[in-house]
N, C-alpha and C positions, 0 to 999 in steps of 0.2 A: 855685575849687578843683576843682570837678567838671570843668571844661574842661581843665585841666592833666592831670588823671589820664587822660583819654581819649586825649590826644595821646601821652602816654608809652606807653600800651598799644599804640597803632597802630605806634609806632616799634619796639617790641619784636617785633611780628609780622613786620614787614618785615625785620628782622635775620635771622630764620630762613627766610623764604621766598626770598630772593634770594641764591643761592650761585653765583657766576660759574663757567663751564666752565673757564676758565683756572686757577681755584683748584683744581679737581679734578685737572687735568692736572699741577699743580705739587705733586702728592703726594710729600712728601719721602721716605716709606718705599718708594716704587716698587711698591706692591701692585697698582695698576691696570695698570701696564705688564706686570707678570708675568702677570696674568690674561689680558690680551689676547694676549700672546705664546704662552701655553699653548694658548689656544683656536685660534690660527692653526696652531700645530704639530699639534694633534690633528686639525684639519680637513685639513691637508696629509697626515698619515699615513692618515687614512680615505680620502682621494681616491687616494692612492698605492696602497693596498690594493685599492680598487675597480678602478683601471686595471690593476694587476698581475693580478688575478683574471680580468678580461676578456681580457687578453692570453693568459693561460695557457689559458683556456677556448677561445679562438679557435684557439690553436696545437693544442690537443688535437683540436678538430673538424677542423682542417686535416690533422693526422696520421691521424685516423680515416678521412677521405676518401681520403687517399693510400694507406693500408693496404687499404681496401676496393677502390679502383681497381686497385691492384697485384695483389690476389688475383684480381679478375675478369679482369685482363689475362692472368695466368698460366693460369687455367682456360680462357680462350678459345684461348690458344696450345695447350693440351693437346688441346682439342676439334678444332682444325685438324689435329692430327697423326693423329687416329683414321683417317680414310679412307686416309691414306698407309700406315699400318700394315696396314690391311685389304687394300689393293691389293698390297702387298709380300708378304703371306702367300699371296694368291691366285696370284701369279706363282711363288713358291717351290713351291707345291703342283703347279702345272702342270709346272714344270721337273723335279720329282722323278718325276712320272708318265712323262715322256719319257725321262729318264735311266735309270730302272729298267725301262722298257718294260712297265709293269704298271699297270693302272687302279686308281683309288681305289675301295674298296668302298663308302664313304660319303663323298662329297666334301664335303658340308655339315658333317658332324661333324669330318672331318679339318681342314677350314678353320677351324672354330670353335676347335679345340684350338690350332692355330698362332697364331690371333689372340689368344687368351687368354694364351698364353705371352708374346707381344710386349707385351701390356698390362701384365703383371706387371713386366716389365723397365722399361717406360716409367714405371710408377707408382713404382718404386724410384728411378729417375732424378730424378723430380720431388720426391720426399721428400728425397733427398740434396742437391739444389740449392736447394729453396725451403721445405723443412720442411712440405710439404703432404701430408697422408695421403689417398691416393686408392685407392679400390676400384672396379674396373670389369670388366665382362665382356660378351661378345657374347651377345645374347639371341635374335636371329633373323636369317635371311637370306631375303629375299623377292624373287621374280621380279617384274618390272615390265612395263609395256607396251612398253618398249624392251628387246628381247631381248639387247642387248649390255651391259646394265647391271642391277645388282642393288641393292636397298636393304638396307643393313645397319643394324640397330638395336642400340645399345650402352647399357647402364645404367652411369651414372657417379655415384659418391658420394664427396665429398671434404670435408675439414674442416681448418681451421687457426685455432686460437684461437676467436674468436667468429663466424668466418665458415664457412659451409657451402654445399655444392652437392649436389643430388640430383635427377637427371633422366635421361630416356632421350633420347638424341640419334640422329638418322638421318643416314646418309651414303650417297651414290650412288657405287658402285664399278663400273667397267666392265672389260671384258676386251679392249678394243682394244689391238692390238700385242702381245698374248700369243700363245704358240704353240699350235697346234691339234694335239692328240695322236691324233685319230681315225684318220688313215691309218696311222700307226705301229702302233696297237693292233690294227687289223684285218689288216694285211699283215706283221706282224713274223715270222710263221711261214713266210714265203715269201722266196725269195732275190731280191736286186736292189734293195731299197728303200734310198734314201739321201736326204740333205737338206743344204741349205746354209742361209744366213741367211734366205732368203725363201721357198724352195719345196721341195716333195718331188719327187723323181724316182723313178718306180716301177720302172724296168727291166722285169723279167719278173714282179715280185711281184704286181701288180694283175691281170694276165692269168691268172696261176696261181690267184689268189683267186677270180676270176670263173669259171674253169673248174671249181673245186671246188664252186661253187654251181650248176653246170649251165647257165651262160649261153652262148647261141650267139654266135659271132663274138667270143669272149673275146679273141682275139689282136689285135683292133682297139685294145685298150688297152695293148699293149706300148709301153714307153717313154713312157707318159703322164706328166703332171705335174699338180700342184695346189698351192695356196698353203699355206704353213706358218704365216704370221702372219695373225691375225684383223684385217681392215680392213673397215670398214663402207662399203658402196657409196654414193657420193654421188648417183647417178642415181635420182631419185625423181619421179614414179612409175616403176616398173621397165619399163613399156612403152616408155620412151624408149631402151632398149637397141637397138631396131631402127632408130633414127633414123640418118640420114646414111649409108645403105647399109651399116649394120653397124659403122661406125667407133666408135660408142659401146660396142658389145659388145666390140670389139677392145681398146679402152682399159680396159674393165672387166677383161677376162681378162689383159691385160698387167700389170695392177696386183694381180691376185688378190683382188678384192673379194668380200666375203660379203654375203648378202642375207637379210632377214627372211623367215621361213618358219614356218607353223604345223606343218609336218611335220618340220622340222629340229630338232636337239637344241640346248638351251641350253648355255652353256659348262660349267657344273658337271656336267651329264650327260655331256658330251663327256669330261670327266676320268674318268668312270666307264666309258668305252669304249662309249658309246651314240651312234648317229647320229641317233636320233629320241627324243622324250620327250613327256610330257604337257604340258610347258610351251611357251610361245611361244618358238621358237628361231630358228635361222638356217641357211643352206645356202651352199655354194659349189660350183663345178663342177670336175669332173675334165677336164683338157684332153688329148684324144688327140693323138698326134703328127700333124704335117701330112701330107697325102696328096694324090696326084693322081687318086685314084679318087673316084667320086661314087655317090650313091644307096645308101649302106651303112646298115645297121641294127645296133645293138648295145644294150647296157644304157644306160638314161637316165643322163646324166652328172651329175645332182645327187648330192652325196655322201650325202644321206640315203636315196637310192634304191640306189646301188651298195653301200653298207655296211649292208644291211638283209636281212631274211629274205623280202622281197617285192620282188625286182628285176624291174622291168618295162622294156620296150624303148623306145628313142627312135630317131627318124630323124635322119639326117645333116643338120646345118644348117651351111652354109658362110657364115661372117660376114666372111671376108677371103681374098683370093687374091693371091699374088705369085709371079712367075716360074713359073707353072704349078703351084704348090703351094697347097693349100687349108687354111686354119685352120678347124677344125670343132668342133662340139659335137653330142652326141646328145641330143635333146630329144623328149619325148612330145608329139604334135600338139595334144592338147586340154588340156594342163596347162601345162608350162613354156614351150612355144613361145608360147602366148597371154600368159602372165604377163610375159614379157620382150619382147613386141612383135616376135616373130620368125616370125609365122604366114606371112608372104609370102616367107620365105627357103627 
């Protein structure tokens, strides 16, 4: 009897322990399938949300980079325009001085006003086109070791949305190929001065000017000429002007080149009617008409000497002869003759 009871008990336990998987899957009510399907759907939704958020975040980052790069590109373009505006303003000021035959009383201040006006116009243009708010103004103009070039410093502040820019930028602006007003401003009260696209022709104006200054042999400068356009001389060092029996000097004079000079005026001071200034400047030569005479003496032909209150003499230097006529300059023996390698002429 005891043995039978034990067997029945073991059979009863086995009945509850062994439930085949197939039996579970054959759930007639379908509850298990619904749960599995729900879990899969939820997992799919969660994964979809994660992927979508990642894509949106990536797109936002991409748009942010594009917007930032676009803003930087526009500001770089704006900065590239600054020296062009400054050069344009400098040229306009010089043209006004020549047109009105009147020097600027303060060329730096006049130039700053012109540049700031152009910046205001440019700022409005960028606001209209790109919706960028820009404030800018010229803060200084500095002379440099290159007398043909100035350093302009401009403060620029801009903002668009979350992006901003605030800095002082520097640009180099030269006066090459601009017109020199000095001869006009000094000789305008005397008859005979005229000019074309490249040169001044003095007629009697320069000789009359020199006569008024008490210069001997002032008549040697009748019908003289000098450059109108500022061009930097390529022959460096200047002592090479005496090379090749004066042919370098002839080429220099034929092209109307200007030369660095501590005694000559810088361009902004020339716009104020000065032939010399405290800055490191430049000079060019007044070319007397050709002559068949020799051994003559008159005012030294550097423009900073002739158009000054201290006109000193120069001796005749013949740098080219053709058909019995001499092309000459008047240079002081211990100054300009040495500087330009003409001591043996």
